[in-house]
Structure formats: structure tokens, C-alpha cells
N, C-alpha and C positions, 0 to 999 in steps of 0.2 A: 508764243508764250515768253514773258518776262522772267529772267532768271536773276538771281541776288548772289549768284557765285562770285562774281568780281568783288562783291561788297566784303564778303568773308575772307578773301585773299587780301584785300586792301588793309582790312583790320589788321590781320596779322602782319602784314609786311610793315606797317606803320606802329606795331606794338601797342595797339589801343585795344581794350576789352570791351565787351558789351556792359559789363559793370560800370566801367568809367563813362560810357555814352549815357547810361541812366543816370548815375549819381553826379557827374561832374558837368555834363553837357545837357541835363533835363530832356533827355530822348526818353519816351515812354516805354516801360517794358512791353507794353501793348504793340508798339510799333516794331519792335525786334520780334516778339512773337509772330506778328503777321509775316514778316521777312522770313522767318524760318521756316513757316509753312507755306511760303510761296505765294502768300496773298500780296494784294495790291496796296500800295502806301502813295500818299499824295506826291505830287512834283515838289509841294513846298518842303516835305521831309527830305526828298533827294537833293535839294537845294542846301538844307541844313547840313546834311551828311557831306556834301561837297565842301562846305566852308569848314566844318569840323575837322575833316580829313584832309584837307587842302588837297583836292582831287578833281577829277573830270567826272562826267556823269558815266563815262564808259566804265569807270572803275567801281562804280556802285550797281549799275544793271547792263543786262545785255538781252538781247532778243534771241530766242531760240525757236526754231520751228517745230 
């Protein structure tokens, strides 16, 4: 199962809110909602997050058995 736990930690560490992602970086609220619920997102969105947050994929998602 893919977990977005690293994403929430990275947001906190970088001092960026979901509000900023939605309103300043044009990330849809539906994408944030999908992540909160543990649903899948596209690799394109993961790429967007890596660029916005200046981080690696491992800082966004992790695999959990």
C-alpha cells in the first residue's frame, strides 16, 4: 500500500500549507482530498509536488506492506 505520510511531514518541514498548494500552486483540492483518504494520485502530480517542495519522491510517498 502506498502511504502519503512522508508528504504531510515534508509539508510541515517546509512550512507549506495545503491552502498554499491549492491557491498558490494550482493543486486541486480534490488531489489533496484523495491523498488524505489514501487514494491514488498520478505520477505527474507526484512530479509536481517534488518540484513545488524541492524534494525527492521518497519525501512524498512510501510503500507499506
